C-alpha positions in Angstrom: -11.3 -45.2 -62.4 -7.2 -45.4 -62.3 -7.4 -48.7 -64.7 -9.5 -45.9 -67.1 -6.7 -43.2 -66.3 -4.1 -46.1 -67.3 -5.8 -47.1 -70.2 -6.3 -43.4 -71.9 -2.5 -43.3 -71.2 -2.2 -46.2 -73.0 -4.4 -45.1 -76.0 -2.8 -40.9 -76.4 0.9 -42.1 -75.7 2.1 -44.6 -77.5 5.4 -43.8 -76.9 5.8 -43.5 -73.0 4.4 -47.0 -73.5 7.8 -47.6 -75.7 9.4 -46.3 -72.5 8.4 -48.0 -70.1 8.5 -50.7 -72.0 12.2 -50.7 -72.2 12.7 -49.2 -68.4 10.7 -53.0 -67.8 9.9 -54.3 -64.4 12.7 -55.8 -63.3 15.3 -53.6 -62.9 16.1 -49.5 -62.8 18.2 -48.2 -65.9 19.9 -44.9 -65.3 18.9 -41.6 -67.1 21.9 -42.1 -69.8 21.7 -45.8 -70.5 18.1 -45.8 -70.8 18.5 -42.6 -73.4 21.0 -44.7 -75.2 19.5 -47.8 -75.1 16.4 -46.0 -76.7 18.4 -44.5 -79.7 16.9 -40.7 -78.5 17.8 -38.0 -76.4 15.3 -34.9 -76.5 12.3 -35.8 -77.3 12.8 -39.6 -75.4 14.1 -37.2 -71.9 11.2 -35.0 -71.5 8.9 -38.2 -71.6 11.3 -39.6 -69.0 10.2 -36.4 -66.7 6.4 -36.6 -68.2 6.3 -40.3 -66.9 7.9 -38.7 -63.5 5.2 -36.3 -63.4 2.3 -38.9 -63.7 3.4 -41.0 -61.5 4.8 -44.0 -63.8 8.3 -43.7 -63.5 10.7 -43.1 -59.9 13.8 -41.0 -60.4 16.6 -41.5 -57.1 19.8 -39.7 -57.1 21.8 -42.5 -56.4 26.5 -41.4 -56.9 25.9 -38.8 -58.8 23.0 -40.7 -61.5 19.9 -40.6 -61.5 18.3 -44.4 -61.9 15.1 -44.5 -63.2 12.6 -47.2 -62.3 9.0 -48.0 -62.5 6.1 -48.0 -60.1 3.4 -50.0 -59.4 0.9 -48.3 -62.0 4.0 -47.7 -64.1 4.0 -52.0 -64.3 -0.2 -52.3 -64.6 0.7 -50.3 -67.4 3.4 -52.2 -69.4 1.3 -55.6 -68.6 -1.8 -54.4 -69.7 0.1 -53.1 -72.8 1.0 -56.6 -73.1 -1.9 -58.3 -73.2 -3.6 -56.3 -75.5 -0.8 -56.5 -77.8 0.5 -52.8 -78.3 
């Protein structure tokens, strides 16, 4: 059932998939660094918060910075997107 939810996110929210691919499974990015890398602040920041609510991104506060990293579901979604070719 969980994979069906990930497929639904993959189909309906392609911008969210691009955001998750940018974060990548390796390390976390601070919010400012991530948004600068994406080149957008308003809409992408809302997507980032939405991804946190869905449970795809984990946000931690470390030394006055919010660090964003992928959860296990986020990593599954990125690998699924790479397999499909999205």
